[in-house]
C-alpha positions as MATLAB code, in Angstrom:
seq = 'MFIGEAVLQIDPSYGKLVTKNEAREYIKQCREEGLIQLIGRNKLDKQWLDVKPEHKLLTICNCCECCCLWKMLPNLDLKIS';
ca = [
     -11.176    3.776   13.295;
      -9.105    6.922   13.372;
     -10.758   10.785   12.016;
      -9.309   13.736   11.686;
      -6.700   15.559    9.515;
      -4.003   13.460   10.954;
      -5.331   10.464    9.287;
      -3.970   11.081    5.997;
      -0.194   10.846    7.931;
      -1.057    6.966    9.312;
       0.623    4.427    7.160;
      -1.446    2.855    4.276;
      -0.261   -0.921    5.177;
      -2.289   -0.208    8.678;
      -5.876    0.532    7.295;
      -7.672    2.112    4.491;
      -9.331    5.764    3.782;
     -13.153    5.618    3.676;
     -15.659    7.903    2.956;
     -17.846    9.590    5.736;
     -21.045    7.288    4.170;
     -18.182    3.989    4.323;
     -16.874    4.885    7.981;
     -21.164    5.704    9.485;
     -21.779    2.159    7.551;
     -19.214    0.351    9.762;
     -20.013    2.239   12.984;
     -23.868    1.108   12.298;
     -22.972   -2.530   11.803;
     -20.393   -2.697   14.843;
     -23.484   -1.087   17.140;
     -25.632   -3.956   15.746;
     -23.288   -6.685   16.635;
     -23.533   -4.498   20.459;
     -20.247   -3.210   20.421;
     -19.429   -0.059   22.423;
     -17.971    2.931   20.518;
     -15.129    4.649   23.038;
     -14.235    7.695   21.550;
     -11.442   10.392   21.913;
      -8.012   11.265   21.569;
      -5.867    8.768   22.422;
      -1.730   10.031   23.302;
      -1.003    6.314   22.984;
      -2.565    5.697   18.900;
      -0.602    9.324   18.338;
       2.871    7.826   19.625;
       2.656    4.601   17.550;
       1.309    6.381   14.363;
       3.579    9.198   14.630;
       0.879   11.654   13.295;
       1.026   15.440   14.008;
      -0.294   17.968   14.432;
      -1.478   15.339   17.176;
      -4.791   17.081   18.484;
      -5.586   16.334   14.916;
      -6.252   12.991   15.265;
      -9.439   11.361   16.695;
     -10.100    7.299   17.777;
     -13.137    5.903   17.675;
     -12.877    1.640   19.418;
     -15.827   -0.528   18.852;
     -15.382   -2.444   22.184;
     -17.225   -5.417   23.404;
     -17.916   -5.274   27.275;
     -15.202   -7.853   28.135;
     -12.608   -5.639   26.565;
      -9.689   -4.717   28.583;
      -9.549   -1.198   27.078;
     -13.386   -0.660   28.718;
     -12.834   -2.600   31.918;
      -9.495    0.182   31.951;
     -10.366    3.133   30.980;
     -12.177    4.770   34.242;
      -8.178    3.868   35.881;
      -6.172    4.788   33.241;
      -4.040    7.822   33.907;
      -5.470   10.993   32.365;
      -1.484   11.522   30.521;
      -2.324    8.658   28.803;
      -5.955    8.634   28.118;
];
């Protein structure tokens, strides 16, 4: 899930805009499923989505404990993470 002003520049074929309440409900459902939220300003997302200003995009991943990102997070280079 992406939040912030820069989401308005994301190609609509990648998803849809939702209300704050819809986003909260989605996060609630993910937590109930046992998923873990990873929240941050991921530089890779900003690049492939081609949004600017880059600091106006926040990424929320909903990951299971076996997720590759969850396992890689401690080892990611700061330039990427």
